[in-house]
ROMAR-373649 format. One record per residue (C-alpha): y, z negated, x; residue in one letter. Coordinates in steps of 0.001 Angstrom, whole numbers, plus 500000, padded with zeros to 6 digits. Layout:
! ROMAR-373649
{atom {Y,Z,X},'a'} ...
***
This chain:
! ROMAR-373649
{atom {484090,494278,623150},'m'} {atom {487638,494573,622002},'t'} {atom {490526,496138,623853},'t'} {atom {492811,493227,623014},'k'} {atom {494705,491899,626036},'r'} {atom {494095,488272,626881},'r'} {atom {496935,485830,627176},'s'} {atom {497535,483732,630268},'q'} {atom {496223,480684,628400},'a'} {atom {492958,482499,627633},'d'} {atom {492546,483496,631273},'r'} {atom {493318,479949,632424},'d'} {atom {490808,478521,629956},'a'} {atom {488123,480861,631262},'m'} {atom {488933,479918,634862},'t'} {atom {488579,476223,634033},'v'} {atom {485334,476893,632165},'e'} {atom {483881,478796,635127},'i'} {atom {484843,475948,637452},'g'} {atom {483255,473408,635124},'y'} {atom {480089,475508,634821},'a'} {atom {479728,475813,638598},'l'} {atom {480507,472166,639303},'l'} {atom {478135,470838,636657},'s'} {atom {475422,473278,637798},'a'} {atom {475815,472127,641395},'f'} {atom {475560,468484,640314},'f'} {atom {472494,469152,638151},'l'} {atom {470793,471104,640934},'g'} {atom {471518,468372,643483},'a'} {atom {470200,465607,641220},'v'} {atom {467011,467528,640416},'v'} {atom {466485,468420,644081},'f'} {atom {466940,464770,645084},'a'} {atom {464561,463591,642364},'a'} {atom {461814,466029,643357},'v'} {atom {462262,466093,647139},'a'} {atom {463396,462473,647484},'g'} {atom {459942,460988,647977},'p'} {atom {459469,463213,651029},'a'} {atom {462498,461559,652636},'a'} {atom {461485,458025,651687},'v'} {atom {457737,457882,652287},'w'} {atom {455580,459169,655104},'h'} {atom {453636,461940,653396},'l'} {atom {451503,464683,654908},'p'} {atom {453617,467567,656241},'r'} {atom {452276,470042,653679},'a'} {atom {453198,467712,650813},'v'} {atom {456683,467119,652200},'e'} {atom {457290,470843,652562},'k'} {atom {455939,471485,649059},'s'} {atom {458249,468869,647561},'l'} {atom {461300,470286,649328},'v'} {atom {460479,473857,648292},'v'} {atom {459687,472828,644703},'a'} {atom {462877,470745,644493},'g'} {atom {464985,473633,645754},'g'} {atom {463380,476130,643406},'a'} {atom {463567,473929,640312},'i'} {atom {467109,472773,641124},'g'} {atom {468263,476346,641710},'g'} {atom {466732,477676,638503},'v'} {atom {468189,474838,636437},'l'} {atom {471619,475367,638018},'a'} {atom {471594,479048,637045},'v'} {atom {470480,478167,633525},'i'} {atom {473299,475607,633299},'r'} {atom {475945,478168,634298},'v'} {atom {474646,480670,631750},'i'} {atom {474508,478031,629012},'h'} {atom {478052,476754,629603},'v'} {atom {479591,480224,629793},'l'} {atom {477762,481468,626693},'r'} {atom {478925,478437,624720},'q'} {atom {482493,479097,625847},'h'} {atom {482172,482748,624843},'g'} {atom {480907,481795,621400},'n'} {atom {483899,479490,620812},'r'} {atom {486412,482249,621524},'q'} {atom {487732,484014,618382},'p'} 
***
């Protein structure tokens, strides 16, 4: 790490990038959750299957959201001089 002070533009760019990372991660997680857990809401499935789909959708969506945030922020960090 350097001890160089960041300009206001650099700080603003990072703030926007963090917001984009969180928003896109939320959207990705919601879409994946809906795709995995959606059949439980549409069809009458056994209770154990419905619960499994909801838990799996939440876990997969959450993991992918975290991966998305890390990916976006690392890419932004690599672009900085």
